[in-house]
C-alpha positions in Angstrom: -0.1 0.0 -0.1 1.3 3.4 -0.9 1.8 6.4 1.4 -1.9 8.8 1.3 -0.9 12.3 1.0 -3.5 15.0 1.9 -3.3 18.7 2.0 -4.8 20.8 5.1 -4.7 24.3 6.0 -5.0 26.0 2.7 -1.8 24.2 1.5 0.4 25.2 4.2 0.2 21.8 5.7 0.6 18.2 4.1 -0.1 15.0 6.0 1.4 11.7 4.7 -0.3 8.4 6.0 3.0 6.3 6.1 1.8 2.7 4.5 3.4 0.9 7.4 1.6 1.4 10.7 -0.8 4.3 8.9 1.3 6.5 11.1 1.2 10.3 10.1 4.1 12.4 9.0 3.5 16.2 8.8 5.0 18.8 6.5 4.4 22.4 7.7 5.4 25.6 5.4 6.8 28.7 6.2 4.4 31.4 7.7 6.2 34.1 5.5 8.2 34.2 2.5 10.9 36.5 1.5 10.2 37.7 -2.1 12.0 35.4 -4.5 12.5 32.8 -2.0 10.7 29.7 -1.7 9.0 28.1 1.1 10.8 26.5 4.0 9.2 23.3 5.9 9.4 21.4 9.0 9.0 17.8 9.1 7.0 16.5 12.1 7.4 12.7 12.9 8.7 10.9 9.9 7.8 7.4 9.7 9.0 4.5 7.9 7.8 5.2 4.3 10.9 6.9 2.8 9.5 6.7 -1.0 6.1 8.5 0.2 7.7 11.2 2.1 10.4 11.9 -0.8 7.4 12.0 -3.1 5.8 14.7 -0.9 8.9 16.7 -0.3 8.9 16.9 -4.2 5.7 17.3 -5.0 5.5 20.3 -2.4 8.8 21.9 -3.8 9.2 22.8 -0.2 12.6 23.0 1.4 13.2 20.8 4.8 14.8 22.6 7.5 14.3 20.5 10.7 12.6 17.6 11.8 10.6 17.6 15.3 9.6 14.1 17.1 6.7 13.9 19.3 8.1 10.8 21.1 10.8 8.3 20.2 8.7 5.1 18.6 10.0 3.7 15.7 7.1 5.0 13.6 7.7 8.5 14.4 11.6 8.6 14.1 11.9 6.1 11.2 12.7 8.4 8.6 14.7 10.8 10.9 18.3 9.5 10.0 17.9 9.6 6.0 16.5 13.2 6.3 19.5 14.3 8.4 21.9 13.1 6.0 20.2 14.2 2.8 19.3 17.7 3.8 21.5 18.5 7.0 18.8 19.0 9.4 18.6 19.1 13.1 16.3 16.5 14.6 14.8 17.5 17.8 13.5 14.8 20.7 12.8 15.4 24.2 15.5 13.8 26.0 13.5 11.7 28.0 12.5 9.4 25.1 16.0 9.0 23.4 16.0 5.8 25.1 12.9 4.8 23.4 14.0 5.9 20.5 17.2 3.8 20.9 14.8 0.5 21.3 13.5 1.1 17.7 15.2 -2.0 16.3 14.3 -4.2 19.1 10.3 -3.2 19.0 10.5 -3.4 15.0 11.7 -7.2 15.7 9.2 -7.4 18.1 6.3 -6.4 15.2 7.9 -9.0 12.8 9.1 -5.9 10.7 12.3 -7.1 8.8 13.4 -3.6 7.9 15.7 -1.8 10.3 16.6 1.9 11.0 19.6 4.4 11.9 19.2 7.2 14.4 20.2 10.4 13.6 22.2 13.0 15.7 19.4 14.2 18.0 19.1 17.8 19.4 17.8 17.0 22.8 14.8 19.0 24.2 15.3 19.2 27.8 12.4 18.9 30.6 10.0 21.3 30.9 8.4 23.6 28.0 11.1 24.5 25.1 10.5 26.7 22.3 12.1 27.1 18.8 11.8 29.5 16.0 11.6 28.0 12.6 10.4 29.0 9.3 8.6 32.1 10.6 6.6 30.4 13.6 7.2 29.6 17.0 7.1 25.9 18.1 6.8 24.9 22.0 7.5 21.4 23.4 4.8 20.6 26.0 5.5 17.4 28.0 2.9 14.7 27.8 4.4 11.7 29.6 2.5 8.7 29.6 2.5 7.1 26.3 6.3 7.4 26.4 8.4 9.1 29.2 9.4 11.9 26.8 6.2 12.1 24.8 5.4 15.8 24.0 2.9 18.0 22.4 4.2 20.2 19.7 2.3 23.5 19.9 2.5 26.2 17.0 0.0 28.9 15.7 -3.3 27.1 17.0 -2.3 23.4 15.7 -1.1 20.6 18.5 0.8 17.8 16.9 0.0 15.5 19.5 1.8 12.2 18.5 0.1 9.1 20.2 -0.7 10.6 23.3 -4.1 12.2 22.0 -6.3 10.8 18.9 -9.7 12.5 17.4 -12.1 9.6 17.8 -10.2 6.7 20.0 -7.5 6.3 22.6 -3.8 4.7 22.0 -3.4 2.5 24.9 -1.3 -0.5 24.8 1.4 -2.3 26.9 4.7 -1.0 25.2 7.7 -0.6 27.4 7.5 2.8 29.1 3.8 3.1 28.7 2.3 4.6 31.9 -1.7 4.8 31.5 -2.0 6.6 34.9 0.8 9.2 34.0 -1.1 9.6 30.5 -4.5 10.4 32.3 -2.7 13.1 34.5 -0.7 14.5 31.5 -4.0 14.9 29.4 -6.2 16.1 32.6 -3.1 19.0 32.8 -3.3 19.4 29.2 -7.2 19.9 29.2 -6.9 22.4 32.2 -5.6 25.0 30.0 -5.4 24.2 26.1 -8.1 26.5 24.0 -10.8 24.4 22.7 -10.3 25.5 19.0 -6.6 24.2 18.8 -6.6 21.9 16.1 -5.0 18.3 17.1 -2.9 17.1 14.6 -2.4 13.3 15.9 0.1 10.8 15.2 -2.3 8.3 13.5 -6.0 9.0 12.2 -7.7 12.3 11.4 -7.7 15.3 13.0 -10.2 17.4 15.2 -10.2 20.5 17.7 -10.0 20.0 21.5 -13.7 20.9 21.4 -14.6 18.1 19.1 -12.8 15.6 21.0 -14.6 16.7 24.2 -17.8 16.1 22.3 -17.2 13.1 20.2 -14.1 11.2 21.9 -16.3 8.5 24.1 -13.5 5.8 24.4 -11.2 9.0 25.7 -14.1 10.3 28.1 -14.4 6.8 29.6 -10.3 6.6 30.0 -10.5 10.3 31.5 -13.0 9.6 34.1 -11.7 6.5 35.3 -10.3 6.5 38.7 -7.9 2.9 38.5 -5.3 2.0 35.9 -6.5 1.2 32.3 
């Protein structure tokens, strides 16, 4: 199955659904373009589908300048090494998830995948909120531990790249190494206490939705959030 490519936000955002594990990779273009110059972009959570991502970059005509990772699982960092090698990009990841990234090939073997990946030289984001100024936009890493110890929501201009911590229509509970359901519940409760309802959530799998839409329609998440014991 080939990767699927969708255009969002009036063409400023592309979503690639990777053929393997159906994880989402996003390309977000520059907010402002100097006269005579093309658009730069950041890449969020490059997955295992190199051919699909290469095709999307070529079709967009955008120039990648950085990679941002919401967490260290292989289906979200699988494309980081070749992107760094091909474009000389910094690759940002929470320092608390470096161990998860280093487990990538072990987990891929556990999932019976034949492929193996290399890892880049990560630029590690330390604990607490971290801000990055890229492509005329301001990105912030907001810690959301639970799915992995270093999972983060990446916020920019009314968008939130949520990785596998928050989905539009379901939850992503599993028994992967490092996952802590009680910690995830606390992280999401803290997030919902301050995040605006019109923020558009762009998850690591599946479609997008605003925070208000998630509150209104994600019944599986509502049940998880209301639980008083581990899932």
